[in-house]
N, CA, C and O of each residue as an XYZ file, in Angstrom:
412
protein
N     -10.927     14.758    -17.374
C     -10.562     16.146    -17.222
C      -9.063     16.317    -17.216
O      -8.575     17.423    -17.448
N      -8.328     15.279    -16.962
C      -6.876     15.424    -16.897
C      -6.436     15.697    -15.474
O      -7.260     15.914    -14.586
N      -5.157     15.684    -15.272
C      -4.665     15.863    -13.915
C      -4.383     17.330    -13.642
O      -3.900     18.061    -14.507
N      -4.696     17.747    -12.415
C      -4.541     19.143    -12.028
C      -3.179     19.411    -11.394
O      -2.657     20.521    -11.498
N      -2.604     18.417    -10.745
C      -1.313     18.588    -10.096
C      -0.383     17.500    -10.600
O      -0.846     16.436    -11.012
N       0.919     17.745    -10.575
C       1.858     16.769    -11.118
C       1.699     15.367    -10.566
O       1.782     14.404    -11.328
N       1.470     15.213     -9.251
C       1.362     13.884     -8.672
C       0.027     13.223     -8.955
O      -0.093     12.005     -8.820
N      -0.975     13.990     -9.342
C      -2.299     13.434     -9.568
C      -2.306     12.436    -10.714
O      -3.076     11.476    -10.691
N      -1.469     12.647    -11.707
C      -1.419     11.730    -12.846
C      -0.993     10.343    -12.397
O      -1.592      9.341    -12.786
N       0.038     10.296    -11.584
C       0.541      9.015    -11.117
C      -0.498      8.317    -10.243
O      -0.665      7.100    -10.323
N      -1.203      9.097     -9.402
C      -2.206      8.516     -8.519
C      -3.356      7.898     -9.306
O      -3.889      6.863     -8.906
N      -3.739      8.509    -10.402
C      -4.881      8.040    -11.168
C      -4.488      7.251    -12.412
O      -5.347      6.856    -13.199
N      -3.209      7.026    -12.583
C      -2.742      6.238    -13.711
C      -2.868      6.933    -15.046
O      -2.811      6.281    -16.089
N      -3.040      8.245    -15.037
C      -3.169      8.977    -16.293
C      -1.779      9.336    -16.817
O      -0.963      9.885    -16.077
N      -1.508      9.033    -18.076
C      -0.201      9.430    -18.626
C      -0.166     10.923    -18.875
O      -1.176     11.519    -19.250
N       0.992     11.532    -18.670
C       1.154     12.949    -18.982
C       1.460     13.059    -20.468
O       2.186     12.231    -21.017
N       0.920     14.060    -21.108
C       1.207     14.261    -22.527
C       2.697     14.513    -22.747
O       3.377     15.075    -21.888
N       3.187     14.096    -23.892
C       4.597     14.320    -24.232
C       4.889     15.804    -24.215
O       4.096     16.602    -24.714
N       6.019     16.181    -23.646
C       6.419     17.574    -23.619
C       5.999     18.305    -22.364
O       6.352     19.471    -22.187
N       5.252     17.651    -21.484
C       4.799     18.273    -20.248
C       5.378     17.496    -19.080
O       4.847     16.452    -18.703
N       6.452     17.994    -18.512
C       7.108     17.293    -17.414
C       6.324     17.486    -16.126
O       5.594     18.465    -15.971
N       6.483     16.542    -15.205
C       5.756     16.597    -13.938
C       6.254     17.740    -13.059
O       5.454     18.392    -12.387
N       7.534     17.989    -13.054
C       8.099     19.044    -12.216
C       8.986     19.944    -13.080
O      10.162     19.646    -13.288
N       8.422     21.039    -13.579
C       9.221     21.884    -14.472
C      10.346     22.600    -13.725
O      10.221     22.940    -12.548
N      11.428     22.814    -14.435
C      12.525     23.599    -13.872
C      12.076     25.060    -13.800
O      11.019     25.421    -14.317
N      12.885     25.883    -13.159
C      12.550     27.306    -13.053
C      12.434     27.943    -14.437
O      11.552     28.769    -14.673
N      13.323     27.557    -15.345
C      13.271     28.111    -16.707
C      12.013     27.650    -17.441
O      11.378     28.440    -18.140
N      11.649     26.373    -17.284
C      10.444     25.858    -17.930
C       9.194     26.528    -17.349
O       8.263     26.860    -18.083
N       9.181     26.722    -16.040
C       8.044     27.383    -15.390
C       7.898     28.815    -15.902
O       6.790     29.265    -16.194
N       9.011     29.521    -16.009
C       8.979     30.895    -16.517
C       8.478     30.916    -17.964
O       7.694     31.787    -18.342
N       8.931     29.960    -18.765
C       8.473     29.881    -20.148
C       6.977     29.584    -20.198
O       6.252     30.191    -20.987
N       6.508     28.655    -19.362
C       5.083     28.350    -19.318
C       4.273     29.592    -18.971
O       3.262     29.884    -19.610
N       4.723     30.319    -17.956
C       4.009     31.529    -17.538
C       3.968     32.558    -18.663
O       2.923     33.151    -18.928
N       5.092     32.767    -19.317
C       5.162     33.741    -20.395
C       4.254     33.358    -21.551
O       3.502     34.193    -22.053
N       4.317     32.112    -21.975
C       3.527     31.670    -23.121
C       2.038     31.640    -22.772
O       1.207     32.017    -23.598
N       1.693     31.199    -21.569
C       0.282     31.221    -21.163
C      -0.259     32.643    -21.133
O      -1.387     32.886    -21.563
N       0.532     33.580    -20.630
C       0.097     34.975    -20.602
C      -0.091     35.510    -22.018
O      -1.075     36.197    -22.295
N       0.838     35.203    -22.909
C       0.704     35.652    -24.301
C      -0.542     35.052    -24.942
O      -1.270     35.735    -25.661
N      -0.781     33.774    -24.677
C      -1.939     33.094    -25.248
C      -3.240     33.708    -24.727
O      -4.183     33.911    -25.492
N      -3.289     33.999    -23.448
C      -4.487     34.633    -22.883
C      -4.732     35.993    -23.539
O      -5.861     36.311    -23.913
N      -3.687     36.783    -23.675
C      -3.842     38.109    -24.287
C      -4.227     38.014    -25.761
O      -4.979     38.850    -26.261
N      -3.717     37.002    -26.457
C      -4.091     36.811    -27.868
C      -5.590     36.584    -28.018
O      -6.183     36.927    -29.041
N      -6.192     36.005    -26.989
C      -7.632     35.723    -27.021
C      -8.429     36.755    -26.220
O      -9.565     36.504    -25.819
N      -7.814     37.918    -25.995
C      -8.458     39.034    -25.286
C      -8.955     38.624    -23.903
O     -10.030     39.040    -23.470
N      -8.165     37.808    -23.219
C      -8.495     37.364    -21.869
C      -7.495     37.956    -20.891
O      -6.345     38.216    -21.244
N      -7.939     38.167    -19.666
C      -7.061     38.625    -18.598
C      -6.120     37.474    -18.249
O      -6.566     36.343    -18.057
N      -4.830     37.757    -18.169
C      -3.877     36.686    -17.878
C      -3.734     36.393    -16.385
O      -3.152     35.373    -16.016
N      -4.254     37.268    -15.517
C      -4.092     37.086    -14.069
C      -4.696     35.772    -13.561
O      -4.020     35.070    -12.810
N      -5.939     35.397    -13.928
C      -6.475     34.122    -13.437
C      -5.677     32.914    -13.931
O      -5.538     31.919    -13.219
N      -5.164     33.009    -15.138
C      -4.376     31.914    -15.708
C      -3.069     31.760    -14.936
O      -2.679     30.648    -14.581
N      -2.395     32.876    -14.679
C      -1.127     32.822    -13.961
C      -1.329     32.431    -12.500
O      -0.475     31.764    -11.915
N      -2.444     32.837    -11.910
C      -2.754     32.419    -10.543
C      -2.957     30.915    -10.484
O      -2.451     30.253     -9.578
N      -3.694     30.374    -11.443
C      -3.906     28.923    -11.494
C      -2.584     28.188    -11.688
O      -2.362     27.143    -11.078
N      -1.709     28.724    -12.529
C      -0.398     28.110    -12.745
C       0.391     28.076    -11.442
O       0.975     27.049    -11.094
N       0.411     29.184    -10.731
C       1.185     29.274     -9.492
C       0.615     28.396     -8.385
O       1.365     27.785     -7.623
N      -0.699     28.333     -8.297
C      -1.318     27.623     -7.183
C      -1.570     26.149     -7.455
O      -1.499     25.326     -6.541
N      -1.865     25.809     -8.707
C      -2.291     24.432     -8.992
C      -1.537     23.755    -10.130
O      -1.682     22.549    -10.330
N      -0.752     24.491    -10.861
C       0.058     23.882    -11.912
C      -0.436     24.164    -13.319
O      -1.426     24.860    -13.543
N       0.300     23.590    -14.250
C       0.092     23.846    -15.673
C      -1.289     23.412    -16.161
O      -1.965     24.159    -16.868
N      -1.705     22.207    -15.782
C      -3.003     21.712    -16.254
C      -4.148     22.603    -15.781
O      -5.110     22.822    -16.518
N      -4.050     23.115    -14.560
C      -5.089     24.011    -14.049
C      -5.115     25.314    -14.841
O      -6.185     25.845    -15.139
N      -3.939     25.824    -15.178
C      -3.875     27.050    -15.974
C      -4.500     26.838    -17.349
O      -5.222     27.700    -17.849
N      -4.219     25.689    -17.956
C      -4.862     25.383    -19.238
C      -6.371     25.246    -19.066
O      -7.138     25.623    -19.952
N      -6.792     24.710    -17.934
C      -8.219     24.583    -17.662
C      -8.912     25.930    -17.592
O     -10.028     26.084    -18.088
N      -8.261     26.902    -16.982
C      -8.828     28.253    -16.913
C      -8.989     28.816    -18.324
O     -10.027     29.388    -18.656
N      -7.963     28.652    -19.145
C      -8.061     29.139    -20.522
C      -9.127     28.387    -21.320
O      -9.839     28.985    -22.126
N      -9.232     27.099    -21.098
C     -10.233     26.304    -21.810
C     -11.639     26.780    -21.475
O     -12.502     26.823    -22.351
N     -11.877     27.133    -20.227
C     -13.196     27.616    -19.818
C     -13.558     28.926    -20.517
O     -14.724     29.153    -20.841
N     -12.580     29.777    -20.747
C     -12.877     31.082    -21.338
C     -12.727     31.105    -22.854
O     -13.447     31.830    -23.540
N     -11.800     30.318    -23.377
C     -11.509     30.349    -24.809
C     -12.193     29.209    -25.554
O     -12.695     29.394    -26.662
N     -12.208     28.033    -24.939
C     -12.803     26.865    -25.573
C     -11.772     25.781    -25.822
O     -10.616     25.889    -25.411
N     -12.211     24.746    -26.495
C     -11.346     23.596    -26.762
C     -10.182     23.988    -27.663
O     -10.226     25.012    -28.345
N      -9.157     23.173    -27.657
C      -8.006     23.408    -28.508
C      -6.929     24.265    -27.878
O      -5.979     24.662    -28.553
N      -7.063     24.555    -26.598
C      -6.096     25.431    -25.937
C      -4.726     24.777    -25.843
O      -3.712     25.449    -26.032
N      -4.675     23.484    -25.555
C      -3.382     22.798    -25.432
C      -2.616     22.872    -26.751
O      -1.414     23.137    -26.758
N      -3.304     22.641    -27.857
C      -2.640     22.738    -29.163
C      -2.216     24.173    -29.460
O      -1.137     24.409    -30.004
N      -3.065     25.124    -29.103
C      -2.722     26.536    -29.303
C      -1.509     26.901    -28.460
O      -0.643     27.650    -28.912
N      -1.437     26.374    -27.234
C      -0.274     26.615    -26.365
C       0.996     26.072    -27.028
O       2.018     26.757    -27.076
N       0.927     24.850    -27.534
C       2.110     24.244    -28.161
C       2.559     25.036    -29.383
O       3.757     25.217    -29.599
N       1.605     25.510    -30.185
C       1.961     26.319    -31.361
C       2.588     27.648    -30.925
O       3.591     28.079    -31.494
N       1.996     28.294    -29.918
C       2.523     29.581    -29.449
C       3.904     29.416    -28.851
O       4.780     30.254    -29.065
N       4.108     28.329    -28.092
C       5.421     28.072    -27.496
C       6.458     27.824    -28.587
O       7.590     28.295    -28.477
N       6.092     27.097    -29.630
C       7.020     26.834    -30.735
C       7.418     28.137    -31.420
O       8.588     28.335    -31.748
N       6.442     29.034    -31.639
C       6.758     30.329    -32.255
C       7.659     31.155    -31.354
O       8.590     31.804    -31.830
N       7.385     31.134    -30.043
C       8.201     31.889    -29.099
C       9.626     31.352    -29.079
O      10.579     32.131    -29.084
N       9.781     30.032    -29.057
C      11.123     29.433    -29.045
C      11.873     29.742    -30.333
O      13.077     29.997    -30.303
N      11.173     29.722    -31.460
C      11.811     30.048    -32.734
C      12.299     31.490    -32.734
O      13.390     31.779    -33.225
N      11.497     32.392    -32.187
C      11.906     33.799    -32.120
C      13.112     33.962    -31.201
O      14.014     34.746    -31.500
N      13.140     33.229    -30.084
C      14.276     33.298    -29.175
C      15.542     32.762    -29.840
O      16.620     33.336    -29.686
N      15.409     31.664    -30.576
C      16.565     31.093    -31.269
C      17.088     32.053    -32.334
O      18.299     32.196    -32.500
N      16.188     32.706    -33.051
C      16.601     33.670    -34.075
C      17.336     34.845    -33.433
O      18.338     35.320    -33.967
N      16.840     35.311    -32.292
C      17.497     36.416    -31.598
C      18.895     36.017    -31.135
O      19.826     36.822    -31.193
N      19.041     34.786    -30.680
C      20.362     34.303    -30.251
C      21.317     34.207    -31.442
O      22.500     34.525    -31.323
N      20.791     33.765    -32.598
C      21.644     33.678    -33.802
C      22.107     35.066    -34.217
O      23.265     35.247    -34.593
N      21.218     36.038    -34.153
C      21.585     37.409    -34.523
C      22.636     37.938    -33.557
O      23.625     38.541    -33.974
N      22.420     37.712    -32.279
C      23.389     38.180    -31.266
C      24.743     37.524    -31.474
O      25.776     38.182    -31.352
N      24.749     36.230    -31.789
C      26.010     35.520    -32.016
C      26.704     36.040    -33.272
O      27.930     36.155    -33.293
N      25.952     36.351    -34.302
C      26.565     36.846    -35.533
C      27.135     38.246    -35.325
O      28.149     38.597    -35.928
N      26.501     39.036    -34.488
C      27.006     40.371    -34.181
C      28.319     40.261    -33.424
O      29.259     41.003    -33.709
N      28.400     39.339    -32.456
C      29.623     39.129    -31.695
C      30.760     38.653    -32.586
O      31.892     39.114    -32.444
N      30.471     37.739    -33.498
C      31.484     37.202    -34.392
C      31.967     38.282    -35.350
O      33.157     38.348    -35.661
N      31.059     39.124    -35.817
C      31.399     40.174    -36.766
C      32.111     41.358    -36.132
O      32.696     42.177    -36.841
N      32.072     41.462    -34.828
C      32.678     42.626    -34.144
C      34.176     42.537    -34.087
O      34.828     43.432    -33.548
């Protein structure tokens, strides 16, 4: 089933998937919450249970909530959605920087 809390992986010897840190920074946590909420809404699901699971039990639990309602493949869908979100953020920063340079 995977680990539900960051320390659970170490206790059970389960490796964490690449790209998923044990203790996310505040910025990473905010990004996780935003992307999980977007992913839930994309699948016509209420984002409140997902965000509650994230806050109370961590990232893996939040993915578990989505997996129960959406089905398999949620982790890959999360990674794709996060990549699209990051690309959009980078594009917005490039536009803002070009506006500043052109001013």
